[in-house]
NULO-742246 format. One record per atom (N, C-alpha, C): residue number from 1; residue in three letters; atom name; y, x negated, z negated. Coordinates in Angstrom, 3 decimals. Atoms other than C-alpha are relative to their C-alpha. Layout:
NULO-742246
NUM;Ala;CA;Y;X;Z .
...
This chain:
NULO-742246
1;Unk;N;0.312;-1.385;-0.253 .
1;Unk;CA;-29.417;-27.899;35.279 .
1;Unk;C;-1.315;0.318;-0.713 .
2;Unk;N;1.194;-0.364;0.747 .
2;Unk;CA;-31.927;-26.148;33.045 .
2;Unk;C;-1.088;0.582;0.894 .
3;Unk;N;0.939;-0.557;-0.974 .
3;Unk;CA;-33.547;-24.286;35.918 .
3;Unk;C;0.775;0.171;1.297 .
4;Unk;N;-0.655;-0.133;-1.302 .
4;Unk;CA;-32.807;-23.819;39.619 .
4;Unk;C;-0.159;1.438;0.475 .
5;Unk;N;0.054;-1.408;-0.376 .
5;Unk;CA;-31.962;-20.213;40.366 .
5;Unk;C;-0.342;0.165;1.485 .
6;Unk;N;0.280;-0.074;-1.432 .
6;Unk;CA;-32.102;-20.890;44.099 .
6;Unk;C;-1.461;-0.192;0.341 .
7;Unk;N;1.431;0.229;-0.242 .
7;Unk;CA;-35.741;-21.989;43.826 .
7;Unk;C;-0.877;0.839;-0.931 .
8;Unk;N;0.751;-0.790;0.983 .
8;Unk;CA;-36.775;-19.470;41.204 .
8;Unk;C;-0.889;1.032;0.684 .
9;Unk;N;0.907;-1.039;-0.450 .
9;Unk;CA;-39.479;-16.864;41.579 .
9;Unk;C;0.809;1.188;0.529 .
10;Unk;N;-0.670;-1.154;-0.608 .
10;Unk;CA;-38.526;-13.855;43.711 .
10;Unk;C;0.340;1.067;-1.038 .
11;Unk;N;-0.260;-1.003;1.043 .
11;Unk;CA;-38.758;-11.646;40.600 .
11;Unk;C;1.253;-0.346;-0.790 .
12;Unk;N;-1.209;0.430;0.723 .
12;Unk;CA;-36.091;-13.706;38.816 .
12;Unk;C;1.225;0.234;0.876 .
13;Unk;N;-1.139;-0.204;-0.903 .
13;Unk;CA;-33.820;-13.632;41.866 .
13;Unk;C;0.316;1.481;0.165 .
14;Unk;N;-0.214;-1.447;-0.117 .
14;Unk;CA;-34.328;-9.872;42.215 .
14;Unk;C;0.665;0.537;-1.274 .
15;Unk;N;-0.594;-0.415;1.277 .
15;Unk;CA;-33.543;-9.366;38.511 .
15;Unk;C;1.485;-0.367;-0.027 .
16;Unk;N;-1.393;0.455;0.028 .
16;Unk;CA;-30.334;-11.424;38.797 .
16;Unk;C;0.838;0.787;1.008 .
17;Unk;N;-0.712;-0.770;-1.014 .
17;Unk;CA;-29.335;-9.617;41.989 .
17;Unk;C;0.320;1.398;-0.500 .
18;Unk;N;-0.232;-1.353;0.522 .
18;Unk;CA;-29.769;-6.192;40.402 .
18;Unk;C;0.967;-0.020;-1.178 .
19;Unk;N;-0.916;0.122;1.131 .
19;Unk;CA;-27.980;-7.357;37.258 .
19;Unk;C;1.442;-0.153;0.476 .
20;Unk;N;-1.385;0.195;-0.435 .
20;Unk;CA;-24.894;-8.636;39.075 .
20;Unk;C;0.502;1.205;0.791 .
21;Unk;N;-0.414;-1.214;-0.712 .
21;Unk;CA;-24.865;-5.530;41.305 .
21;Unk;C;0.384;1.102;-0.991 .
22;Unk;N;-0.289;-1.023;1.010 .
22;Unk;CA;-24.982;-3.254;38.253 .
22;Unk;C;1.279;-0.332;-0.768 .
23;Unk;N;-1.231;0.400;0.687 .
23;Unk;CA;-22.329;-5.243;36.394 .
23;Unk;C;1.213;0.163;0.910 .
24;Unk;N;-1.106;-0.153;-0.939 .
24;Unk;CA;-20.156;-5.287;39.506 .
24;Unk;C;0.426;1.448;0.140 .
25;Unk;N;-0.312;-1.429;-0.079 .
25;Unk;CA;-20.398;-1.512;39.788 .
25;Unk;C;0.737;0.454;-1.254 .
26;Unk;N;-0.676;-0.405;1.242 .
26;Unk;CA;-19.460;-1.083;36.128 .
26;Unk;C;1.401;-0.596;-0.075 .
27;Unk;N;-1.335;0.602;-0.012 .
27;Unk;CA;-16.524;-3.495;36.579 .
27;Unk;C;0.936;0.794;0.913 .
28;Unk;N;-0.834;-0.811;-0.886 .
28;Unk;CA;-15.263;-1.408;39.526 .
28;Unk;C;0.435;1.292;-0.692 .
29;Unk;N;-0.368;-1.219;0.722 .
29;Unk;CA;-15.394;1.759;37.430 .
29;Unk;C;0.924;-0.314;-1.175 .
30;Unk;N;-0.901;0.419;1.074 .
30;Unk;CA;-13.787;-0.121;34.539 .
30;Unk;C;1.410;-0.221;0.512 .
31;Unk;N;-1.322;0.212;-0.593 .
31;Unk;CA;-10.933;-1.183;36.803 .
31;Unk;C;0.648;1.337;0.358 .
32;Unk;N;-0.511;-1.329;-0.326 .
32;Unk;CA;-10.564;2.406;37.983 .
32;Unk;C;0.537;0.671;-1.263 .
33;Unk;N;-0.427;-0.599;1.261 .
33;Unk;CA;-10.381;3.598;34.372 .
33;Unk;C;1.286;-0.651;-0.518 .
34;Unk;N;-1.216;0.693;0.438 .
34;Unk;CA;-7.809;0.927;33.478 .
34;Unk;C;1.188;0.481;0.828 .
35;Unk;N;-1.072;-0.498;-0.863 .
35;Unk;CA;-5.762;2.033;36.469 .
35;Unk;C;0.459;1.389;-0.389 .
36;Unk;N;-0.350;-1.365;0.403 .
36;Unk;CA;-5.894;5.639;35.287 .
36;Unk;C;0.757;0.044;-1.323 .
37;Unk;N;-0.531;-0.131;1.347 .
37;Unk;CA;-5.028;5.004;31.644 .
37;Unk;C;1.064;-1.020;-0.381 .
38;Unk;N;-0.944;1.030;0.441 .
38;Unk;CA;-3.132;1.735;31.287 .
38;Unk;C;0.770;-0.618;1.157 .
39;Unk;N;-0.694;0.571;-1.148 .
39;Unk;CA;-2.163;0.635;34.784 .
39;Unk;C;-0.201;-1.505;0.106 .
40;Unk;N;0.162;1.415;-0.293 .
40;Unk;CA;-1.969;-2.827;36.245 .
40;Unk;C;1.327;-0.751;-0.006 .
41;Unk;N;-1.249;0.743;0.124 .
41;Unk;CA;1.608;-3.761;35.460 .
41;Unk;C;0.393;-0.065;-1.476 .
42;Unk;N;-0.311;0.257;1.410 .
42;Unk;CA;3.104;-5.070;32.239 .
42;Unk;C;0.726;1.168;-0.658 .
43;Unk;N;-0.736;-1.134;0.588 .
43;Unk;CA;5.383;-2.055;31.733 .
43;Unk;C;-0.957;1.088;-0.468 .
44;Unk;N;0.963;-1.054;0.376 .
44;Unk;CA;2.504;0.460;31.753 .
44;Unk;C;-0.914;-0.463;-1.132 .
45;Unk;N;0.854;0.515;1.069 .
45;Unk;CA;0.289;-1.773;29.608 .
45;Unk;C;0.764;-0.028;-1.312 .
46;Unk;N;-0.829;0.028;1.213 .
46;Unk;CA;3.134;-2.255;27.109 .
46;Unk;C;0.200;1.406;-0.550 .
47;Unk;N;-0.142;-1.390;0.458 .
47;Unk;CA;3.665;1.523;26.975 .
47;Unk;C;-1.303;0.494;-0.627 .
48;Unk;N;1.308;-0.452;0.484 .
48;Unk;CA;-0.061;2.095;26.445 .
48;Unk;C;-0.328;-0.579;-1.367 .
49;Unk;N;0.409;0.669;1.236 .
49;Unk;CA;-0.552;-0.459;23.666 .
49;Unk;C;1.149;-0.272;-0.956 .
50;Unk;N;-1.149;0.272;0.851 .
50;Unk;CA;2.958;-0.760;22.279 .
50;Unk;C;0.033;0.872;-1.240 .
51;Unk;N;-0.098;-0.706;1.282 .
51;Unk;CA;3.962;0.467;18.839 .
51;Unk;C;0.539;1.408;0.168 .
52;Unk;N;-0.607;-1.318;-0.192 .
52;Unk;CA;5.938;3.422;20.206 .
52;Unk;C;-0.983;0.938;0.688 .
53;Unk;N;0.803;-0.975;-0.722 .
53;Unk;CA;4.447;6.619;21.571 .
53;Unk;C;-0.955;0.748;-0.903 .
54;Unk;N;0.937;-0.830;0.744 .
54;Unk;CA;2.076;9.311;20.466 .
54;Unk;C;-1.361;-0.666;-0.096 .
55;Unk;N;1.352;0.519;0.165 .
55;Unk;CA;-1.330;8.431;19.142 .
55;Unk;C;-0.966;0.868;0.781 .
56;Unk;N;1.052;-0.744;-0.676 .
56;Unk;CA;-4.370;9.444;21.109 .
56;Unk;C;-1.084;0.309;-1.022 .
57;Unk;N;1.018;-0.396;0.968 .
57;Unk;CA;-6.815;11.381;18.997 .
57;Unk;C;-1.369;-0.036;0.669 .
58;Unk;N;1.342;0.122;-0.564 .
58;Unk;CA;-10.472;10.549;19.612 .
58;Unk;C;-1.054;0.514;-0.984 .
59;Unk;N;0.947;-0.495;0.992 .
59;Unk;CA;-12.110;12.534;16.809 .
59;Unk;C;-0.866;1.082;0.606 .
60;Unk;N;0.897;-1.060;-0.421 .
60;Unk;CA;-15.086;14.776;17.320 .
60;Unk;C;0.442;1.295;-0.685 .
61;Unk;N;-0.416;-1.260;0.611 .
61;Unk;CA;-14.317;18.447;16.749 .
61;Unk;C;-1.008;0.458;-1.050 .
62;Unk;N;0.945;-0.566;0.975 .
62;Unk;CA;-15.784;20.165;13.686 .
62;Unk;C;-0.897;1.021;0.695 .
63;Unk;N;0.949;-0.912;-0.634 .
63;Unk;CA;-18.764;22.404;14.397 .
63;Unk;C;0.548;1.415;0.148 .
64;Unk;N;-0.563;-1.345;-0.086 .
64;Unk;CA;-16.629;25.509;13.867 .
64;Unk;C;1.094;0.092;1.067 .
65;Unk;N;-1.044;-0.007;-1.019 .
65;Unk;CA;-14.160;24.531;16.588 .
65;Unk;C;-0.595;0.343;1.352 .
66;Unk;N;0.446;-0.339;-1.342 .
66;Unk;CA;-14.498;26.081;20.013 .
66;Unk;C;0.633;-0.994;0.971 .
67;Unk;N;-0.473;0.960;-0.988 .
67;Unk;CA;-14.226;23.542;22.796 .
67;Unk;C;-0.169;0.623;1.375 .
68;Unk;N;0.096;-0.498;-1.369 .
68;Unk;CA;-13.436;24.606;26.339 .
68;Unk;C;0.344;-1.145;0.946 .
69;Unk;N;-0.280;0.997;-1.012 .
69;Unk;CA;-13.341;22.570;29.480 .
69;Unk;C;0.653;0.680;1.181 .
70;Unk;N;-0.599;-0.502;-1.224 .
70;Unk;CA;-11.206;23.011;32.549 .
70;Unk;C;0.191;-1.176;0.937 .
71;Unk;N;-0.207;1.097;-0.947 .
71;Unk;CA;-10.887;20.984;35.719 .
71;Unk;C;1.436;-0.518;-0.100 .
72;Unk;N;-1.328;0.606;0.025 .
72;Unk;CA;-7.964;18.578;35.829 .
72;Unk;C;0.119;-0.915;1.218 .
73;Unk;N;-0.199;0.813;-1.203 .
73;Unk;CA;-6.520;16.912;38.880 .
73;Unk;C;0.496;-1.390;-0.385 .
74;Unk;N;-0.490;1.359;0.236 .
74;Unk;CA;-5.652;13.227;39.205 .
74;Unk;C;1.514;0.028;-0.224 .
75;Unk;N;-1.453;-0.089;0.173 .
75;Unk;CA;-1.988;14.229;39.489 .
75;Unk;C;0.357;0.407;-1.428 .
76;Unk;N;-0.244;-0.418;1.381 .
76;Unk;CA;-2.164;15.998;36.113 .
76;Unk;C;-0.259;-1.132;-0.982 .
77;Unk;N;0.308;1.116;0.897 .
77;Unk;CA;-3.732;12.910;34.533 .
77;Unk;C;1.154;-0.989;-0.063 .
78;Unk;N;-1.095;0.950;-0.039 .
78;Unk;CA;-0.765;10.826;35.625 .
78;Unk;C;1.291;0.527;-0.572 .
79;Unk;N;-1.244;-0.595;0.479 .
79;Unk;CA;1.794;13.231;34.177 .
79;Unk;C;0.448;-0.541;-1.343 .
80;Unk;N;-0.419;0.534;1.285 .
80;Unk;CA;1.748;11.838;30.672 .
80;Unk;C;-0.660;-1.348;-0.249 .
81;Unk;N;0.468;1.355;0.258 .
81;Unk;CA;1.345;8.295;29.474 .
81;Unk;C;-1.073;-0.007;-1.088 .
82;Unk;N;1.078;0.189;0.969 .
82;Unk;CA;-1.863;7.399;27.656 .
82;Unk;C;0.491;-1.011;-1.037 .
83;Unk;N;-0.405;0.925;1.061 .
83;Unk;CA;-1.121;5.779;24.274 .
83;Unk;C;-1.194;-0.303;-0.896 .
84;Unk;N;1.093;0.430;0.866 .
84;Unk;CA;-3.546;3.804;22.147 .
84;Unk;C;0.579;-0.317;-1.369 .
85;Unk;N;-0.469;0.267;1.360 .
85;Unk;CA;-2.929;3.968;18.408 .
85;Unk;C;-0.865;-1.083;-0.649 .
86;Unk;N;0.698;1.079;0.707 .
86;Unk;CA;-4.129;1.438;15.843 .
86;Unk;C;-1.481;0.323;-0.209 .
87;Unk;N;1.393;-0.377;0.248 .
87;Unk;CA;-7.305;3.386;15.000 .
87;Unk;C;-0.852;-0.106;1.265 .
88;Unk;N;0.741;0.074;-1.251 .
88;Unk;CA;-8.345;3.654;18.643 .
88;Unk;C;-0.145;-1.456;0.450 .
89;Unk;N;0.104;1.414;-0.365 .
89;Unk;CA;-7.591;-0.036;19.216 .
89;Unk;C;-1.058;-0.711;-0.850 .
90;Unk;N;1.067;0.546;0.853 .
90;Unk;CA;-9.800;-0.935;16.235 .
90;Unk;C;-1.365;0.418;0.562 .
91;Unk;N;1.264;-0.511;-0.545 .
91;Unk;CA;-12.561;1.267;17.675 .
91;Unk;C;-0.338;-0.689;1.317 .
92;Unk;N;0.251;0.644;-1.294 .
92;Unk;CA;-12.178;-0.172;21.182 .
92;Unk;C;-0.404;-1.465;-0.171 .
93;Unk;N;0.321;1.408;0.234 .
93;Unk;CA;-12.224;-3.747;19.874 .
93;Unk;C;-1.404;-0.129;-0.566 .
94;Unk;N;1.322;0.003;0.644 .
94;Unk;CA;-15.276;-3.016;17.715 .
94;Unk;C;-1.117;0.220;1.019 .
95;Unk;N;1.040;-0.341;-0.970 .
95;Unk;CA;-17.211;-1.571;20.651 .
95;Unk;C;-0.024;-0.986;1.173 .
96;Unk;N;-0.043;0.793;-1.223 .
96;Unk;CA;-16.019;-3.686;23.569 .
96;Unk;C;-0.234;-1.499;-0.203 .
97;Unk;N;0.147;1.451;0.173 .
97;Unk;CA;-15.886;-7.230;22.139 .
97;Unk;C;-1.466;-0.443;-0.063 .
98;Unk;N;1.407;0.430;-0.014 .
98;Unk;CA;-19.618;-7.425;21.336 .
98;Unk;C;-0.645;0.162;1.385 .
99;Unk;N;0.572;-0.201;-1.336 .
99;Unk;CA;-20.492;-5.989;24.754 .
99;Unk;C;0.507;-1.060;0.968 .
100;Unk;N;-0.531;1.061;-0.855 .
100;Unk;CA;-18.180;-8.455;26.496 .
100;Unk;C;-0.684;-1.324;-0.304 .
101;Unk;N;0.707;1.232;0.368 .
101;Unk;CA;-19.885;-11.246;24.560 .
101;Unk;C;-1.399;-0.021;0.602 .
102;Unk;N;1.342;-0.082;-0.579 .
102;Unk;CA;-23.315;-10.049;25.707 .
102;Unk;C;0.072;-0.209;1.516 .
103;Unk;N;-0.159;0.169;-1.448 .
103;Unk;CA;-22.116;-9.793;29.312 .
103;Unk;C;0.325;-1.451;0.328 .
104;Unk;N;-0.346;1.409;-0.232 .
104;Unk;CA;-20.535;-13.269;29.111 .
104;Unk;C;-1.218;-0.890;-0.211 .
105;Unk;N;1.196;0.802;0.257 .
105;Unk;CA;-23.757;-14.662;27.638 .
105;Unk;C;-1.013;0.132;1.136 .
106;Unk;N;0.958;-0.218;-1.088 .
106;Unk;CA;-25.948;-13.105;30.335 .
106;Unk;C;0.490;-0.698;1.275 .
107;Unk;N;-0.536;0.691;-1.174 .
107;Unk;CA;-23.633;-14.351;33.096 .
107;Unk;C;-0.069;-1.511;-0.179 .
108;Unk;N;0.094;1.438;0.277 .
108;Unk;CA;-23.626;-17.768;31.398 .
108;Unk;C;-1.410;-0.525;0.223 .
109;Unk;N;1.384;0.398;-0.262 .
109;Unk;CA;-27.430;-17.893;31.561 .
109;Unk;C;-0.207;-0.146;1.508 .
110;Unk;N;0.072;0.128;-1.459 .
110;Unk;CA;-27.091;-17.294;35.299 .
110;Unk;C;0.679;-1.303;0.430 .
111;Unk;N;-0.723;1.239;-0.329 .
111;Unk;CA;-24.537;-20.145;35.464 .
111;Unk;C;-0.888;-1.220;-0.246 .
112;Unk;N;0.884;1.134;0.305 .
112;Unk;CA;-27.112;-22.462;33.861 .
112;Unk;C;-0.981;-0.293;1.127 .
113;Unk;N;0.928;0.189;-1.101 .
113;Unk;CA;-29.332;-21.957;36.917 .
113;Unk;C;0.668;-0.287;1.331 .
114;Unk;N;-0.716;0.264;-1.245 .
114;Unk;CA;-26.630;-22.603;39.501 .
114;Unk;C;0.098;-1.493;0.274 .
115;Unk;N;-0.163;1.395;-0.411 .
115;Unk;CA;-26.337;-25.827;41.447 .
115;Unk;C;1.499;-0.316;0.012 .
116;Unk;N;-1.390;0.414;0.162 .
116;Unk;CA;-22.897;-26.741;40.092 .
116;Unk;C;0.019;-1.153;-1.002 .
117;Unk;N;-0.084;1.116;0.942 .
117;Unk;CA;-21.734;-29.773;38.173 .
117;Unk;C;0.105;0.517;-1.428 .
118;Unk;N;-0.078;-0.360;1.414 .
118;Unk;CA;-21.849;-29.762;34.391 .
118;Unk;C;1.407;0.477;-0.362 .
119;Unk;N;-1.383;-0.369;0.288 .
119;Unk;CA;-18.034;-29.607;34.245 .
119;Unk;C;0.369;1.362;0.557 .
120;Unk;N;-0.265;-1.314;-0.609 .
120;Unk;CA;-17.832;-26.657;36.639 .
120;Unk;C;-0.723;1.086;-0.793 .
121;Unk;N;0.750;-0.968;0.803 .
121;Unk;CA;-20.553;-24.869;34.670 .
121;Unk;C;0.684;0.295;-1.318 .
122;Unk;N;-0.714;-0.192;1.272 .
122;Unk;CA;-18.700;-25.448;31.401 .
122;Unk;C;1.289;0.796;0.197 .
123;Unk;N;-1.251;-0.716;-0.271 .
123;Unk;CA;-15.457;-24.210;32.957 .
123;Unk;C;-0.255;1.485;0.257 .
124;Unk;N;0.323;-1.409;-0.273 .
124;Unk;CA;-17.082;-21.011;34.264 .
124;Unk;C;-0.397;0.707;-1.291 .
125;Unk;N;0.423;-0.604;1.267 .
125;Unk;CA;-18.730;-20.339;30.901 .
125;Unk;C;1.206;0.214;-0.918 .
126;Unk;N;-1.217;-0.160;0.815 .
126;Unk;CA;-15.407;-20.936;29.110 .
126;Unk;C;0.822;1.182;0.502 .
127;Unk;N;-0.743;-1.122;-0.578 .
127;Unk;CA;-13.709;-18.502;31.501 .
127;Unk;C;-0.633;1.332;-0.385 .
128;Unk;N;0.695;-1.250;0.319 .
128;Unk;CA;-16.371;-15.842;30.886 .
128;Unk;C;0.244;0.447;-1.439 .
129;Unk;N;-0.237;-0.369;1.401 .
129;Unk;CA;-15.802;-15.987;27.127 .
129;Unk;C;1.482;0.103;-0.343 .
130;Unk;N;-1.440;-0.058;0.287 .
130;Unk;CA;-12.031;-16.588;27.168 .
130;Unk;C;0.617;1.314;0.470 .
131;Unk;N;-0.584;-1.203;-0.586 .
131;Unk;CA;-11.345;-13.524;29.318 .
131;Unk;C;0.084;1.183;-0.970 .
132;Unk;N;-0.135;-1.131;0.925 .
132;Unk;CA;-12.219;-10.818;26.752 .
132;Unk;C;0.889;-0.323;-1.197 .
133;Unk;N;-0.907;0.382;1.085 .
133;Unk;CA;-10.408;-12.787;24.040 .
133;Unk;C;1.446;0.199;0.431 .
134;Unk;N;-1.361;-0.209;-0.516 .
134;Unk;CA;-7.280;-12.797;26.199 .
134;Unk;C;0.314;1.486;0.097 .
135;Unk;N;-0.188;-1.435;-0.179 .
135;Unk;CA;-7.724;-9.113;27.001 .
135;Unk;C;0.365;0.675;-1.326 .
136;Unk;N;-0.252;-0.673;1.271 .
136;Unk;CA;-7.938;-7.968;23.398 .
136;Unk;C;1.113;-0.646;-0.815 .
137;Unk;N;-1.143;0.636;0.672 .
137;Unk;CA;-5.514;-10.557;22.012 .
137;Unk;C;1.290;0.586;0.549 .
138;Unk;N;-1.188;-0.599;-0.606 .
138;Unk;CA;-2.991;-9.180;24.483 .
138;Unk;C;0.265;1.407;-0.504 .
139;Unk;N;-0.175;-1.369;0.508 .
139;Unk;CA;-3.614;-5.608;23.344 .
139;Unk;C;0.549;-0.023;-1.420 .
140;Unk;N;-0.433;0.068;1.392 .
140;Unk;CA;-3.245;-6.530;19.680 .
140;Unk;C;1.409;-0.579;-0.130 .
141;Unk;N;-1.339;0.595;0.061 .
141;Unk;CA;-0.208;-8.737;20.246 .
141;Unk;C;1.058;0.967;0.540 .
142;Unk;N;-0.912;-1.018;-0.524 .
142;Unk;CA;1.413;-5.996;22.338 .
142;Unk;C;0.261;1.067;-1.055 .
143;Unk;N;-0.114;-1.030;1.041 .
143;Unk;CA;0.729;-3.503;19.547 .
143;Unk;C;0.813;-0.506;-1.192 .
144;Unk;N;-0.563;0.473;1.264 .
144;Unk;CA;1.824;-5.714;16.629 .
144;Unk;C;1.229;-0.889;0.118 .
145;Unk;N;-1.063;0.996;-0.091 .
145;Unk;CA;4.292;-8.270;17.989 .
145;Unk;C;1.078;0.385;1.003 .
146;Unk;N;-1.012;-0.233;-1.029 .
146;Unk;CA;5.989;-7.533;21.295 .
146;Unk;C;-0.637;0.546;1.268 .
147;Unk;N;0.505;-0.508;-1.273 .
147;Unk;CA;5.542;-5.572;24.525 .
147;Unk;C;-0.171;-1.106;1.052 .
148;Unk;N;0.117;1.106;-0.933 .
148;Unk;CA;5.926;-8.904;26.326 .
148;Unk;C;-1.399;-0.577;0.088 .
149;Unk;N;1.368;0.519;-0.007 .
149;Unk;CA;2.338;-9.763;25.410 .
149;Unk;C;-0.934;0.813;0.904 .
150;Unk;N;0.813;-0.771;-0.944 .
150;Unk;CA;1.104;-7.126;27.883 .
150;Unk;C;-0.525;-0.902;1.115 .
151;Unk;N;0.429;0.932;-1.047 .
151;Unk;CA;0.889;-9.992;30.387 .
151;Unk;C;-1.308;-0.698;-0.392 .
152;Unk;N;1.231;0.640;0.467 .
152;Unk;CA;-1.881;-11.545;28.233 .
152;Unk;C;-1.196;0.931;0.256 .
153;Unk;N;1.052;-0.983;-0.275 .
153;Unk;CA;-3.932;-8.346;28.540 .
153;Unk;C;-0.342;0.012;1.489 .
154;Unk;N;0.241;0.025;-1.444 .
154;Unk;CA;-3.489;-8.347;32.293 .
154;Unk;C;-0.714;-1.286;0.419 .
155;Unk;N;0.657;1.274;-0.318 .
155;Unk;CA;-4.452;-12.032;32.464 .
155;Unk;C;-1.468;0.039;-0.401 .
156;Unk;N;1.394;-0.118;0.442 .
156;Unk;CA;-7.615;-11.294;30.460 .
156;Unk;C;-0.829;0.854;0.937 .
157;Unk;N;0.720;-0.869;-0.930 .
157;Unk;CA;-8.615;-8.463;32.762 .
157;Unk;C;-0.273;-0.681;1.329 .
158;Unk;N;0.187;0.718;-1.263 .
158;Unk;CA;-8.068;-10.529;35.894 .
158;Unk;C;-0.958;-1.171;-0.179 .
159;Unk;N;0.924;1.110;0.268 .
159;Unk;CA;-9.918;-13.453;34.282 .
159;Unk;C;-1.439;0.499;-0.050 .
160;Unk;N;1.354;-0.573;0.005 .
160;Unk;CA;-12.930;-11.185;33.652 .
160;Unk;C;-0.478;0.238;1.423 .
161;Unk;N;0.363;-0.261;-1.396 .
161;Unk;CA;-12.903;-10.121;37.292 .
161;Unk;C;-0.286;-1.306;0.737 .
162;Unk;N;0.195;1.291;-0.658 .
162;Unk;CA;-12.571;-13.726;38.451 .
162;Unk;C;-1.319;-0.644;-0.430 .
163;Unk;N;1.242;0.588;0.501 .
163;Unk;CA;-15.402;-14.982;36.227 .
163;Unk;C;-1.220;0.684;0.581 .
164;Unk;N;1.119;-0.749;-0.570 .
164;Unk;CA;-17.734;-12.218;37.357 .
164;Unk;C;-0.167;-0.322;1.485 .
165;Unk;N;0.054;0.227;-1.443 .
165;Unk;CA;-16.855;-12.748;41.031 .
165;Unk;C;-0.552;-1.382;0.326 .
166;Unk;N;0.499;1.363;-0.224 .
166;Unk;CA;-17.471;-16.495;40.844 .
166;Unk;C;-1.509;-0.053;-0.218 .
167;Unk;N;1.441;0.048;0.312 .
167;Unk;CA;-20.875;-16.063;39.190 .
167;Unk;C;-0.799;0.809;1.021 .
168;Unk;N;0.739;-0.851;-0.936 .
168;Unk;CA;-21.969;-13.196;41.448 .
168;Unk;C;-0.062;-0.638;1.387 .
169;Unk;N;-0.030;0.601;-1.336 .
169;Unk;CA;-20.883;-14.972;44.642 .
169;Unk;C;-0.876;-1.253;0.069 .
170;Unk;N;0.820;1.228;-0.003 .
170;Unk;CA;-22.434;-18.341;43.736 .
170;Unk;C;-1.483;0.320;-0.136 .
171;Unk;N;1.412;-0.340;0.211 .
171;Unk;CA;-25.667;-16.777;42.485 .
171;Unk;C;-0.592;0.639;1.253 .
172;Unk;N;0.513;-0.671;-1.199 .
172;Unk;CA;-26.061;-14.534;45.514 .
172;Unk;C;-0.191;-1.004;1.133 .
173;Unk;N;0.117;1.007;-1.057 .
173;Unk;CA;-25.387;-17.388;47.903 .
173;Unk;C;-1.175;-0.941;-0.255 .
174;Unk;N;1.042;0.988;0.284 .
174;Unk;CA;-27.676;-19.848;46.151 .
174;Unk;C;-1.400;0.612;-0.034 .
175;Unk;N;1.331;-0.622;0.060 .
175;Unk;CA;-30.520;-17.363;45.673 .
175;Unk;C;-0.500;0.440;1.375 .
176;Unk;N;0.452;-0.668;-1.210 .
176;Unk;CA;-30.586;-15.764;49.103 .
176;Unk;C;0.388;-0.687;1.308 .
177;Unk;N;-0.423;0.560;-1.275 .
177;Unk;CA;-28.715;-17.849;51.694 .
177;Unk;C;-0.100;-1.526;0.084 .
178;Unk;N;0.073;1.457;-0.013 .
178;Unk;CA;-28.786;-21.508;50.684 .
178;Unk;C;-1.450;-0.433;0.229 .
179;Unk;N;1.345;0.543;-0.227 .
179;Unk;CA;-31.740;-23.462;51.967 .
179;Unk;C;-0.345;-0.958;-1.122 .
180;Unk;N;0.361;0.890;1.115 .
180;Unk;CA;-33.606;-25.119;49.064 .
180;Unk;C;-0.305;-1.416;0.471 .
């Protein structure tokens, strides 16, 4: 163990606590968004990322275009299926993969301070980095190869949640409840 998070300065424990709380909140909103746009079953994910379907346009309007906003209900959002075209998938991969790597790295630094065996630490770190690879590999494979690969995307998403939960639970326990 490089350092002992459970015996660390109160400022380090507070930083880690606020970090995992903030990441946990963002993961909850991320799960909510996934539920709204892609769903949590292979059929909806395959429809979202599959080759068929309309493309979703994500371009900024020209300055001469008038943009209006109107309230929309959750029921209206569910009326039509969200589809991700190749351009949007490139954009999402470009933006999300580096952020997932940073999140995995930060959580991995927390793992280094946990009182777990070297093998368990390596397994958790592998999970943290494998999860986004599975997530995006599934999206790309669903888009380019077969809708059956939607299960890989779902596995990646659940793996991200599992990795985060393991790190947050162990860190919180070891920092605040375990007797040094």
